PAFI-436808 format. One record per residue: x, y negated, z negated of N, C-alpha, C in turn; residue in one letter. Coordinates in steps of 0.05 Angstrom, whole numbers, plus 5000, padded with zeros to 4 digits. Each point is the difference from the previous one (the first is absolute). Layout:
N
XYZXYZXYZA
...
! end
This chain:
383
471264411074498050215003501050215020X
498750235000500650215019499049925028X
501949975019499349915026497950195014X
499950254991498150185012497149924994X
499649824981497349904994499049815021X
501849905017499149815021498950165023X
497950154994498650165020498249825017X
499250105023498149855017497449934984X
499250194983497549954985500449774980X
502350004986500549794981500349735014X
501549995022500349755015497449905011X
498350195009497449925010498349874978X
500350114976498549884978501049724993X
502649955004501149744995499249795020X
499150095023498949805020497449884991X
498750134982497449904990500349814976X
502549984989500549854976501249735007X
498949794989501049735005501549914975X
498849814985501249914975497849974979X
499650204984497849994980500449794979X
502449894997500549804980499349715009X
500749935025499649735009497649965019X
499150215013497749975018497549904984X
499450104976497749894985500349704993X
502549904998500449724994499149825022X
500150105025499149845023496949994999X
498850224994497150004997499149814978X
501550004978499349824978500249715009X
502149945016500349725010497749925017X
499150185018497749955017497449964984X
499650174980497749984983499949734985X
502349924991500149754983499949755017X
501449995023500249755015499350025029X
499350245010499350035027502449975019X
499549985026502149985020502049774995X
499149764992501949794995502150074979X
499250144979501950084979502050205011X
499150185018501850195012502049865018X
499149815016501849855017502149854984X
499149874978501949864983502150184987X
499050244991501950194989502050095020X
499150065024501850105021502049795008X
499149755000501949785007502249984978X
499250034975502049994978502050245003X
498950235006501850245001502049985023X
499449845020501849985023501549735002X
500049854978501449745000502350014980X
502449965009502450024983499849814977X
500450114976500349844975497649834994X
497750075010497649844994498950074972X
498949804985498750074975497450145005X
499150184982497550145004497649824999X
497950065014497649844999498850014972X
498649794992498849994974497750194997X
498750065022497650174998500550295006X
502450104993500550285004498050184985X
499250215012498350194986501550114976X
498750064978501450094976501850245005X
499050195015501650245006502549945015X
499849825019502449925016502049864982X
499049824982501849864982501450194981X
498550204990501350204983502150165015X
499450075025501950155016502649845004X
499749755007502349845007501749934975X
498849994977501449934975501050254985X
499150245008500850244985502950065004X
501450094979502950065004500350255017X
502350025013500850235016501650194982X
499350255000501650204986500750215020X
502650015006501050195021499950284989X
499550195019500150294992502850084993X
500250234987502650094990501950075023X
499050065024501850085021501649775013X
499349754993501449785013502949994990X
501949995020502850014994501249725006X
500749854979501049735003502649985016X
501750204996502649995015499550035030X
498250185007499450035029498849745011X
498349874985498849745009502249805005X
501949984981502249815003501750075025X
500450265005501550085024498649905025X
497450045001498449925024500149705004X
499849854978499949715002502849895008X
502150134990502749915008500550055030X
499150245010500350065028498449805017X
497549944992498449825015501049714999X
501249924978501249744998502149965021X
501450225007502149995020499050025029X
497950165004499250075027497049945006X
498849824984497149965001498949945027X
501149815015498849935026500350225020X
502250145000500350235018498150224992X
499550044974498050194991497249935010X
499449745000497549915011499850065030X
502249975014500050075029499350305003X
501250174983499450285002497150064992X
499049854980497250044992498149935023X
500549775013498149915020500450155027X
502450105006500550125026500350314998X
499850114977500050304997497850104982X
500149924974498250124981497149935005X
499549745006497249925004498850115025X
501449995023498850125024499750304998X
501850144985499650294996497650054981X
499649824981497650034982497549975017X
500049845020497649965017499250255015X
501750214998499150265012497850124983X
499649914976497750084983497549875012X
498750145018497949885016497749894984X
499250154979497749914984500749764983X
502549994990500849774984499949745017X
500650035025500049765018497249875003X
497950154994497349905004499549764982X
501249994976499749764983501049755014X
502350025013501149775014498249915023X
498850205013498149945023497649854989X
498750114980497549884990500549724989X
502349964987500749744989501349815020X
500150085025500949845023502849904996X
501850184991502849924996501449955027X
498750085022501249975027500349715007X
498449824989500349725006502949904993X
501149845018502849914996500449874973X
498249834992500449864974499850194977X
498250195001499850204979502550174998X
501150085023502450174999502449844991X
500149745007502249834990499949994970X
497749964988499749994971500850264988X
499250225012500650274990503050044999X
501549935021502950035000501349834978X
499149754998501149824979499450104972X
497650104996499250094973501650254992X
500450185019501650244993502949924993X
501149815016502749924995500349874973X
498149814993500249874974499750194977X
498050185002499550194979502550184996X
501250095022502350174998502349864986X
500549755008502249854987499449964970X
497549944993499349964972500550254984X
499150235010500250254986502950104998X
501549965022502750115001502149804989X
499249774991502049834987500850124973X
502449954991500850114973498049914979X
499050204986497949944980497249975011X
499750045026497449955014497850184991X
500650224986497950184989500050014970X
501349804987500250004971497549894987X
499550104976498049894981501449994973X
499249804984501349964974497849904980X
499550134978501550244991499050255014X
501750205001499350265012501150224982X
498350164987497150005003498749774986X
497449945007498649784988499950024969X
500149784986499849994971497649854992X
498650094979497549864991500649714993X
498449825010500249724992502249855015X
501550135018502249875014499249985030X
499849765010499349965028502150115018X
499250145021501950135018500649815023X
502649965005500949855024500450195023X
498849955022500250175024501549865022X
501850145014501449885022498149945023X
501049835019498449925022499250245017X
501850205002499350245015497750164988X
500050024974497950154986497349855003X
500149734997497549845003499050035028X
501749995020499150025028498850275006X
501150214989498950275005497350044986X
499749894977497450034986497949845015X
500749775011498149855016499450155026X
502150135012499550155024498050234995X
500250124977498250224994497149905000X
499549774988497349885001499249935029X
501949895015499449935028499350255016X
501350234995499350255014497150074994X
499149964975497250064994498149815015X
500849755003498349825016499950095029X
502350085011500050105028498250245003X
500150184981498250245002497149905001X
499349824982497249894999499349875027X
501949845011499449865025499750195023X
501750215001499850195022497350145000X
499250104977497550144998497649815005X
500249764989497749815004499849925029X
502249965013500049925029498850235016X
500750244994499050235015497050034995X
499149964976497150024993498549785014X
501249765000498649775012499850035030X
502150105013500050025029499050275010X
499550194982499050265007502050195012X
502649924999502150175011502649894990X
502150155005502749904993501650184982X
498750114979501550184982498650274999X
501450215008499050275000500750134973X
498050104985500650134974501950245003X
500350115024501950225004502849914996X
500549745001502749904996500749984970X
498150054983500449984971499449724991X
501149924977499749734990502049825014X
499349755005502149815010502249984979X
502549995009502349984982499950224978X
499650245009499750224981502750104990X
499950194981502450094986502050155018X
499050155019501850145019501549805017X
498749805010501349805017502049834983X
499349954975501749854982502650164995X
499750264995502350174995501950015024X
498850025024501750005024501549735003X
498649784994501349745003502449984980X
499650084975502149974980502450175008X
499650255007502350185007501349915026X
498449935020501249945026501449735000X
498949804987501449744999502650034985X
500150174980502550054985502150145017X
499350235011502050175013500549945029X
497949945015500449945028501649735003X
499549824982501649755001503050054996X
500650184981502850074995501150165023X
498450185012500950155023500849815023X
498449795004500749815021502549844993X
500449944975502449864991502550165007X
499850264996502350185006500749985030X
498049985017500549995029501349735007X
499849814982501349745005502749984987X
501150244993502650024988500249864972X
497849994986500049914973500250244981X
501849984982500550234982497650034981X
498850244999497850074982500850264986X
500849984976500850244985497650154989X
500550234990497850164988498849844977X
501649864985499049834978498349775010X
500849895022498449785012497350105009X
500050245012497450125009498250064976X
501150124979498450054976499049754988X
501749794999499249744990497849875016X
500350015027497949895017497450134996X
500050264998497450144995498949934973X
501849974980499049934973498649735000X
501249815014498849745002497250015012X
499850155022497450035013498050164984X
501050194984498250144982498849814979X
501649824990499049804981498049825013X
500649925025498149855016497350155001X
500250265007497650165001498550014974X
501450024978498750004974498549744995X
501349775007498849744995497749945018X
499850135023497749955017497950224999X
500350174979497950194994500250275013X
502350095008500350275012499750224979X
498650205006499650234982502750134994X
500550054974502550114992500650285012X
497950145007500450275012501249985028X
500149765011501249975027502949884998X
501049984976502749894996502150235003X
501749985021502150215003502249964980X
501350224992502149984980502649905012X
500550055026502649925012499649975030X
502049915014499749965029499250265015X
501150234992499250255013497050054998X
499049974976497150034996498449805016X
501049755001498749795015499850075030X
502150125011499950075028498050235005X
499850184980498150225003497149894999X
499649804983497449874998499349865026X
501949865011499649865026499350205022X
501450235000499550205021497250124997X
499250054974497450114996497849815009X
500349744994498049805009500149985030X
502550005011500249975029498750225016X
500150254989498750225014497049955002X
498949864980497149955000499349745016X
501749805000499249745008501449895025X
502450095006501549885023498850095026X
499249815016499050065027500049745016X
500050025026499949765017497249874997X
500049744997497449865000500449735013X
498049915013500149735013500349784979X
498850044977500349804979502949984990X
501250234995502850004991501949885021X
499650075025501749905022499749695003X
497549914997499549715002501349864977X
500050114976501349884977503049975005X
501250215010502949995006500649795020X
498449985021500549795021499849724988X
498049974983499649734987502449944982X
500950204985502449974983502449925016X
500450135023502249935017499849715010X
497749925008499649725009500649804978X
499350074975500649824977503049974996X
501550235002502949984997501349865023X
498950055025501149875023499649694999X
498049924984499549714998502249854986X
501850154986502349874987502349955020X
499750105025502250005019499449825024X
502149895013499649865025498950205021X
498649895019498550175019501850215014X
502549925007501750185016501050244983X
499749994974500850224982497750174989X
497649955010497750124987499750305006X
501750115016499950295004501750154979X
501549854984501950144982498650144976X
497949884988498750154978499050285008X
498950025024499150265009502350205002X
502249905011502450175002501050094972X
499949824981500950074973498050194987X
497549955005497950184989500450295011X
500550025026500450265012502550144989X
502149834994502450114989499650104971X
498649854984499750064971498050234995X
497850005015497950194995500850285009X
498750204987500550285007498650055027X
501250175017498950045027497150095000X
499250164980497250094998498149764999X
500849804984498249774996500349805024X
502349995012500349835024497950095021X
499850275004498150105019497149974991X
499650074974497249994989498949725001X
501649804994499149724999500449855026X
501050145021500349885026501649744999X
502350014987501749774997501049915027X
499549755008500749925027503049985004X
500950045025502849975007500549715007X
502549924996500849735008500150005031X
500349765011500249975029502550155010X
500050065026502350145012502549844997X
499849735003502449844997501150004971X
498150004981500950004972501250274993X
498950225010501150264995502850025012X
500349885024502650015013502149844984X
499249774990501849844983500950154975X
498050134987500750154976501950235006X
499650135023501850225007502849905005X
500349785014502649895005501449924974X
498549864983501249924974500750244984X
498450215002500550254985502650135008X
500749975026502550125009502449874986X
499849754994502349864988499950014969X
497649984989499849984971498950254986X
498750185016498750234988497149934992X
498350205002497149964996499549904972X
501250134980499449924972500749714995X
502449915009500849734996498249805014X
499150075024498249835015497549954984X
498750224991497549974986500349884972X
502350054987500549874975500249705003X
501449915022500249715005497349895007X
498450155016497349915007498349964975X
500250194981498449994976500949754983X
502649954999500949764986499049755012X
499949995027499049765014497049974993X
498550215001497249984994499549934971X
501750104982499749924972500449704996X
501949895014500449714999497649855010X
498950105022497649875011497650034982X
499750234987497950044980500349804977X
502549974991500549824978499149725007X
500849915024499249735009496949975001X
498750215009497150005001498749994973X
501150154981499050004973500449734986X
502249875006500449734988497949815008X
498850045024497949825010497350084990X
499750254990497450104992498949854976X
497449935002498749864978497850164988X
499450245011498050174989497249925008X
498050134989497249965008499249714995X
499049885022499049724999502149814990X
502550075002502149824992500349954971X
498850174983499849954972501750184982X
501750165012501450194984502749904990X
500949775010502549904991502350125016X
502449924994502350105016500550294995X
501050145021500750284998502550024982X
499950194982502250044981501950205011X
502349915009502050165014502550024982X
500950244994502450034983502449865013X
501649874984502249845010502050185015X
500450244991501950185014499150055029X
497450025005499150045027500349755017X
499649774987500549745015502949985008X
501850074982502949985006500850205022X
498850245000500850205019498849955028X
497549915001498649985026499149725007X
500449814982499049735005501849855021X
! end
């Protein structure tokens, strides 16, 4: 689309739009089975490889069984490029996602309000959030992780969908449940969600997440001396565009290429980026979660890596804490011998190994999700 159409007026209108396809399915679930049915559906959506409940609302069952037909703009070669790159660098890409892309996304002050209302600040909630993002990313970025067969769908032929596609379609329904929960909680408690923020998990916030997770993650990878070609960048964006499609993002918000994506991010940033106590608290909690993978004497390192990876504007805006004076001194001394880039590249590799060890122990919500599915290449590299 013409990037000039991403006017403040258009983006403001997108803040009012949630998901007209799946939001009504949640209301149908409540009408049919009440709150217990919604709890059971949400449990299924967040449990790895679980069979669907027998009492699914008809609309939900139709949604989950309907074939996926990708739009004409999907480029399979670019998807394969992205998945090949991630197969090689996946855990370091996750480091960049958690320590650059995600904290910079939290500069979207209104988007952060969903996390506040849903109490993501609790340590156990944030732990699940980190694990779930990691598993979803590995599923989607595995070779064939976004495949459907047959494609396009054929009459009378059941479609086989990859684990990444199934996970994203379930995530789309879960987003609708979260919207319902946020608004219901605010109505019940008489406060919590301001209509001026738009709809919870609205289209503008979704578009920013898709573009920023794609490009800021790769920007961080470059700072860690990982080669990211123009083809890799285009492929990474393509993969996240398909993710956006599968979780219900409006096609008018799909950028054609990385340059357009950066213009879209800038346009949204001009409207939404500002310092907020909610965003700063989210970043601090995220840091604590990453620090939990390290022995106590090394727990200042994630903040140092975050400050190195993030753009200075966001370091200031999100009040990223400095490491202790002794830790800063150690990093300066090591930098004299090895150079700043090599120091932080080694630090990222160490953290990736620690993250891998933590994910191996992760059992998911209530211990019922089964073992974390980690690509063998990542186990060999960082295990």
